[in-house]
C-alpha positions in Angstrom: 36.4 72.1 -24.6 36.3 75.9 -24.4 33.7 77.9 -22.4 31.5 78.6 -25.4 31.4 75.0 -26.4 30.7 74.0 -22.9 27.7 76.4 -22.6 26.4 75.2 -26.0 26.6 71.6 -24.9 24.9 72.5 -21.6 22.0 74.3 -23.3 21.6 71.4 -25.8 21.2 68.9 -22.8 18.8 71.2 -21.0 16.5 71.6 -24.1 16.7 67.9 -25.2 16.1 66.4 -21.8 13.7 69.0 -20.5 15.7 69.3 -17.3 16.4 72.3 -15.1 19.6 74.1 -16.1 20.6 74.3 -12.4 20.3 70.5 -12.1 22.6 69.9 -15.1 25.1 72.5 -13.8 25.2 70.8 -10.4 25.7 67.4 -12.0 28.5 68.8 -14.1 30.3 70.4 -11.1 30.1 67.1 -9.2 31.4 65.2 -12.2 34.3 67.5 -12.8 35.3 67.4 -9.1 35.3 63.6 -9.3 37.4 63.7 -12.5 39.9 66.1 -10.9 40.4 63.8 -7.9 40.9 60.8 -10.1 43.2 62.3 -12.7 45.3 64.5 -10.4 45.4 62.2 -7.3 43.9 64.9 -5.1 43.4 64.1 -1.5 42.2 67.5 -0.4 38.6 68.8 -0.5 37.9 69.9 -3.9 34.9 71.7 -5.5 34.3 72.9 -9.0 32.6 76.2 -9.7 31.1 76.8 -13.1 30.1 80.3 -14.1 26.6 79.8 -15.6 27.0 83.0 -17.7 30.5 82.6 -19.1 31.0 78.9 -18.8 34.3 79.4 -17.0 35.4 76.4 -14.9 37.4 76.7 -11.8 38.7 74.0 -9.5 39.0 75.1 -5.9 41.0 73.2 -3.3 40.1 74.0 0.3 41.3 73.0 3.7 39.0 72.8 6.7 40.3 74.5 9.8 40.3 72.2 12.9 41.7 72.5 16.4 42.9 68.9 16.3 43.2 66.3 13.5 40.2 64.0 13.3 41.5 60.5 12.9 38.2 58.8 13.4 36.9 56.8 16.3 35.9 53.3 17.4 32.5 52.1 18.5 31.8 49.0 20.5 28.4 47.3 20.2 26.5 45.2 22.8 28.4 42.0 21.7 31.8 43.7 22.1 32.4 44.0 18.3 34.5 47.0 17.4 33.7 49.1 14.4 36.1 51.7 13.1 34.4 55.0 12.2 36.5 56.9 9.7 37.1 60.7 10.1 34.5 63.0 8.7 37.3 64.9 6.9 40.4 63.3 5.5 43.5 64.4 7.3 45.0 65.7 4.1 42.0 68.0 3.8 42.5 69.5 7.3 44.7 72.2 8.6 45.3 73.0 12.3 44.1 76.4 13.6 47.6 77.6 14.5 48.9 76.8 11.0 45.9 78.4 9.4 46.3 81.6 11.3 49.8 82.0 9.9 48.2 82.1 6.5 44.9 83.9 7.4 45.0 85.8 10.7 41.8 85.7 12.6 40.4 82.6 10.9 38.2 80.3 13.0 37.7 76.5 13.4 35.2 75.3 10.7 36.2 77.9 8.2 38.2 77.1 5.1 41.3 78.2 3.3 40.7 78.1 -0.5 43.1 78.0 -3.5 42.4 77.7 -7.2 44.1 74.7 -8.6 42.6 74.5 -12.1 45.1 72.7 -14.4 45.8 74.2 -17.8 44.8 70.9 -19.5 41.9 70.2 -17.2 39.2 70.4 -19.8 40.9 67.9 -22.1 41.7 65.4 -19.3 38.4 65.7 -17.4 35.9 65.7 -20.2 35.9 62.0 -20.9 35.8 61.1 -17.2 33.1 63.6 -16.4 30.9 62.6 -19.3 29.8 59.3 -17.7 29.0 60.8 -14.4 27.1 63.7 -16.0 25.0 61.3 -18.1 24.2 59.3 -15.0 23.0 62.5 -13.1 21.1 63.6 -16.2 19.3 60.2 -16.3 18.5 60.5 -12.6 17.1 64.0 -13.1 15.1 62.8 -16.2 13.6 59.9 -14.3 12.6 62.2 -11.4 11.1 64.6 -13.9 9.0 61.8 -15.4 7.9 60.5 -12.0 6.8 64.0 -11.1 4.9 64.3 -14.4 3.1 61.0 -14.0 2.7 60.9 -10.2 -0.7 62.6 -10.2 -1.9 60.6 -13.2 -2.3 57.3 -11.3 -5.9 56.3 -11.6 -6.4 58.4 -14.8 -6.9 57.4 -18.4 -4.5 58.3 -21.2 -4.2 57.8 -24.9 -0.9 56.3 -26.0 0.6 54.5 -29.0 1.4 50.8 -29.1 5.1 50.9 -29.7 6.2 47.3 -29.2 5.4 43.9 -27.6 7.1 40.8 -26.1 5.6 37.5 -25.0 4.0 39.0 -21.9 3.6 42.8 -22.4 2.7 45.6 -24.7 4.7 48.8 -24.4 2.8 52.0 -24.9 4.4 55.3 -25.8 3.0 57.9 -23.5 5.2 60.8 -24.7 8.3 61.2 -22.6 8.2 57.5 -21.5 6.6 54.2 -22.1 4.1 52.4 -19.9 3.8 48.6 -19.6 0.5 47.1 -20.5 0.6 43.4 -19.5 -1.3 41.2 -21.9 -3.1 39.8 -18.8 -4.5 43.3 -18.3 -6.1 43.4 -21.8 -9.8 42.9 -22.4 -10.2 39.2 -23.2 -10.1 38.4 -27.0 -9.4 42.0 -28.1 -7.0 42.4 -31.0 -4.7 45.4 -31.3 -2.3 46.6 -34.0 1.2 48.0 -33.4 1.5 51.7 -34.1 -2.2 52.3 -33.4 -3.5 54.6 -30.6 -4.9 52.9 -27.5 -6.7 54.1 -24.4 -5.2 52.9 -21.2 -5.8 53.2 -17.4 -2.7 54.1 -15.3 -2.9 51.6 -12.4 0.5 52.2 -10.9 3.3 54.8 -11.0 6.5 53.9 -9.1 10.1 55.0 -9.0 12.5 52.1 -9.3 16.3 51.8 -9.6 15.9 51.1 -13.3 13.6 54.1 -13.8 9.9 55.0 -13.7 7.6 52.0 -13.7 4.2 52.9 -15.2 1.8 50.0 -15.2 -1.3 50.2 -17.5 -4.5 48.3 -17.7 -7.7 48.0 -19.9 -9.1 45.3 -17.5 -9.3 47.5 -14.4 -12.8 48.7 -13.3 -11.3 52.2 -13.2 -11.0 52.0 -17.0 -14.8 51.8 -17.3 -15.3 54.6 -14.9 -12.9 56.9 -16.8 -14.6 56.0 -20.1 -17.9 57.1 -18.7 -16.4 60.4 -17.5 -15.0 61.0 -20.9 -18.3 60.3 -22.8 -20.8 61.7 -20.3 -20.5 65.5 -19.7 -23.0 65.4 -16.9 -20.6 63.3 -14.9 -18.0 66.1 -15.1 -20.3 68.9 -14.2 -21.8 67.0 -11.3 -25.4 66.8 -12.4 -25.0 63.0 -12.6 -22.9 61.1 -10.0 -21.2 57.8 -10.6 -21.8 55.9 -7.3 -19.8 52.7 -8.0 -18.5 50.6 -10.8 -17.7 46.9 -10.7 -16.4 44.7 -13.6 -15.6 41.3 -14.9 -13.6 42.3 -17.9 -14.8 40.9 -21.2 -18.1 39.7 -19.7 -20.0 42.4 -17.9 -19.7 45.7 -16.0 -22.3 47.3 -13.7 -22.2 51.1 -13.3 -24.4 52.6 -10.6 -25.4 56.3 -11.2 -27.9 58.8 -9.8 -28.8 62.4 -10.6 -28.5 65.5 -8.4 -30.9 67.2 -10.7 -34.4 65.8 -10.7 -35.0 67.0 -14.2 -32.2 64.8 -15.5 -32.6 61.0 -16.1 -29.2 59.6 -15.2 -29.7 56.3 -17.2 -31.0 58.1 -20.3 -28.1 60.6 -20.1 -25.6 57.8 -20.0 -27.3 56.1 -23.0 -27.4 59.2 -25.1 -29.5 60.0 -28.1 -30.0 56.8 -30.0 -27.5 55.1 -27.8 -24.6 57.3 -29.1 -22.9 57.7 -25.7 -23.1 54.1 -24.4 -22.3 52.9 -28.0 -18.9 54.6 -27.9 -18.2 53.0 -24.5 -19.2 49.6 -25.6 -17.1 49.9 -28.7 -14.0 50.6 -26.6 -14.8 47.7 -24.3 -14.8 45.2 -27.2 -18.5 44.3 -26.9 -18.4 43.8 -23.1 -21.9 44.1 -21.6 -22.6 47.2 -19.5 -25.5 47.4 -17.1 -26.6 50.9 -16.1 -28.0 50.7 -12.6 -30.0 53.4 -10.9 -28.6 53.9 -7.4 -31.0 54.1 -4.5 -30.4 54.7 -0.8 -33.0 52.0 -0.1 -30.8 48.8 -0.1 -33.7 46.6 -1.4 -34.4 48.9 -4.3 -30.7 49.2 -5.1 -30.3 45.4 -5.1 -33.3 45.0 -7.3 -31.9 47.5 -9.8 -28.4 45.9 -9.6 -29.8 42.5 -10.6 -30.7 43.8 -14.1 -31.3 42.5 -16.7 -33.5 40.3 -14.5 -37.0 41.7 -14.0 -39.8 41.4 -11.5 -37.4 40.9 -8.6 -38.6 41.0 -5.0 -35.8 41.7 -2.5 -36.0 41.0 1.2 -33.2 42.3 3.5 -32.5 39.4 5.8 -29.8 41.0 8.0 -28.9 44.7 7.4 -26.0 44.4 9.9 -24.4 41.4 8.1 -25.6 42.8 4.8 -27.5 39.7 3.7 -30.4 39.8 1.3 -32.7 37.3 -0.5 -33.8 38.1 -4.1 -36.9 36.3 -5.3 -37.5 35.9 -9.0 -39.8 33.9 -11.2 -38.5 30.9 -13.2 -38.1 33.0 -16.4 -35.7 35.4 -14.7 -33.7 33.0 -12.6 -30.9 32.5 -15.2 -30.8 36.3 -15.9 -30.5 37.1 -12.2 -27.7 34.6 -11.6 -25.9 35.2 -15.0 -23.4 33.1 -16.8 -21.3 31.2 -14.2 -22.9 33.4 -11.5 -21.4 36.6 -12.9 -24.5 38.7 -12.7 -25.3 38.1 -9.0 -21.6 38.3 -8.1 -21.3 41.7 -9.7 -24.6 42.8 -8.1 -23.2 41.8 -4.7 -20.0 43.7 -5.2 -21.9 46.7 -6.4 -24.3 46.9 -3.5 -21.9 45.3 -0.9 -24.6 42.8 0.1 -24.4 39.1 0.0 -27.3 38.2 -2.3 -29.0 34.8 -2.5 -31.3 34.3 -5.5 -34.2 31.9 -5.4 -37.5 31.3 -7.1 -40.8 31.0 -5.3 -41.0 27.3 -6.2 -37.6 26.8 -4.6 -38.7 28.6 -1.5 -41.9 26.6 -1.3 -40.1 23.3 -1.8 -37.7 24.1 1.0 -40.6 25.0 3.2 -42.3 21.6 2.5 -39.1 19.8 3.4 -38.8 21.7 6.6 -42.3 20.6 7.6 
């Protein structure tokens, strides 16, 4: 491989992998040094210098000047076990100060004596060996680059393409990498098609030994929050604030909002003209119900609003310290307040952070009679 071919290959890797040229050069220098030691049985310290402008490769052998040979040491632990600590520098890579000064007068301990030892056929011999090491370093740099790109996207929503699936997961193409969308993180009963675009919430970004791990979800409550931020401009400009969002995926979500501008109706703004805004959100949620709740600093009022779609709710705060409340409803609204399998009152409790007990007046009266 001549210098021009080397530079051409280098620039191709840099462009294809979107990695810093310096990172690739460093990886190649390390790989070529490894190849030299292996193919030419070198025991001395060796480094490889690559001229980034010309592509010229030089192998430099160097000896470290020492005042005495370092042959390692022994350490004894509390139990009397002896551990042999090898020398920091191989003896073959050292030269005594008195010998070094015969070659270079005035040289000091810690400095080096260098010599170019580039073999004539080094390019041919080293290329195949270096290739594997280079590819490994490139993969590492590429993984780090992807991690850096996605690190600040955790908790965000992205649009990807459904690329493939197995028995447990979908794999979503996000551009430079694929994210894992577990089937358990899909909205219940939704049907998707391979090759179609899909909105996903990035729930976790982690560097692993096998590469970047990007976990996705459509079941996470954050997915609903990001959908609202996408569809409702007032949430972006701050005239409407999203206080909290809770969710039981596939069944119901509750989103508490309030306005920082008294002229703006936060519920109406989220619904949009003829339901256009909330309609887009509901379509993405596969028909999941969404309750828009007006946030209030008054806990009783907030709980009353959170128990929607139940109406005519009377709320008594039983213990503000323990955050316990009693919601009184008429018989007609009891099932609405509790919800299917208790989902409505559970979500209202999570939204308001109050333990809410729902009863009718007739139930309270009956309990009172029994107590008497």
